[in-house]
C-alpha positions, 0 to 999 in steps of 0.5 A: 909326918910331924906332930899329928896328935892333938886329942886322945882319940887322935892317938888311937886313930894315928896308931891304927893307921900306921899299923894298917900301913905296916901290917902285911900278911906274914908271907908278904913280909918275908918276901920283901924288906920290912916297911918303916914309918919315920915320924917326928913327935915333940914330947911335952907339946901335949904332955898327957898324950905322950905316954898314951901314944907309946902305949897305943903303938904297942897295943897295935903291935908296933915298936920304934927306935929313936933316930934323933932328938932335935932341940926345939928352939925357944921351947926350953927342955923340949925336943922333937923325937924322930922315930922309926916305927915298925911292926914288932917281930 
């Protein structure tokens, strides 16, 4: 997915949906490699939602690594951040 956040309500629902996909019982997580979601988020597209997005990911028990930053052509100073999202240990 890419740029799926358009409202404050959407921030919460997307984070909850991702957590639901990634959260398995502790026993199932030990039996198989940890699942990951790769998501592209363009920082600054809706600035007031960027920080809320990161806060909501933490609130539902998720964390992330930044895999890459891709400059947005024609949108000076902005980039799409490719994130690997997964359950906190």
